[in-house]
Each structure stands twice: as structure tokens, then as C-alpha cells.
N, C-alpha and C positions, 0 to 999 in steps of 0.2 A: 566460498564463504557461506556460513549459516547465519540466518537472521530470524527474528521472531516477528510475525505479522499480526496486527490487530485490526479488526474491522468493526465499525460502529454503525448503529441506526439502520437505515434502509439498505446500506451496503451489506451489513451483517445478515439481514433478512434475505437478501437476494442470493448471497453466496452460501447461506445455510451453515455458517460457522463464524465464530467470533475471534478465533485466533488460530495460528498455525506456525510451525517452524518450517523453513524451507532452505534448501541449499541452492545458491545462485551460481550460474555459469560465470566465468571470468569476464564475459562481455557486459555484465551488469554491474555498474559502479555508482550510478546516481539514482535519485528518486525517479527522475523521468524515465530512465532505462528500466527501472523496476516496474513502473506502471505498464510499459510496453511489454515487458516479459510476462507479467501476470495476465494482461489482456490477451496475449497470444493463446491462452488456454481456451478462449472462445466462450460462448454462452454469456452467463451473467458476469463473467470476468471483464467483458467489454465495457462495463460501467466504469471501470478504472480509467478508461480513455475518453469515453463518451461524455462524462460530466466535466464541464469546464470549471465548475464551482467546488469540486471535490478538494478537500484539504488533506494535508499530510503532516505528520509529526514524526521526528526521529528522536528517540530517547526523550519523549515528552516535551519536545520543543518544536514549535511550528517550523516546517522546513520548506525551502524553495525547491523547485524541481531540479536545480543544478547541484543540490547538496550531495556530497559523496557519502555512500553507505559503507560501513566497516563491519568486520566480523563481530557478531554478537549484538549488533544494533537491534533495537525494537522500533519497528516502523508501523505507524498507525494511519489508517485511512478513514475519513469521516466527512459527512456533509457539513456545510458551513454552519448549520444550526442544529444542535442536539439538545434534547430536553435534559433536565436535571434537577 
């Protein structure tokens, strides 16, 4: 399945990108599994697991870790407070 990823604030700065499209393996079906999958890239990606306060939204709706991800979803990761 292919999804769009968005990164905001300090996470965007650490990763050096604000968005990306990625194809996920069949073993990744939830937000929690996506975080583990992305963190397995190492380096700055470990922030996805290290931060207990990191928030996630799926299709612009705050999402729990157990939320299922579907083909074409937009998944955004951001710290709990962002300026605006």
C-alpha cells in the first residue's frame, strides 16, 4: 500500500523533509506499526519512537496508535505544540 507522510516542526527539521510518499510492506497496518517501520531506518527516524508525546493524524484527524492505515491515506506526525 502507498501512503503520503507529512512531518511537522522539529521532526521535519530533524528528517530534512516535510513530506514523502512511501510504499509499506504488508506487515504494516496500523499507526503504531508505521512508527516502528519508519524508526527502523535509524538515525533521526528513531525520534518517531523515542518521543512519547509525538502526535499523529490520519487524513487530518488525530489518530490513536491502533488506527488502521489504508491505501492512499495521508499520515502526519507532529509534536504536541506547533506554532501557527
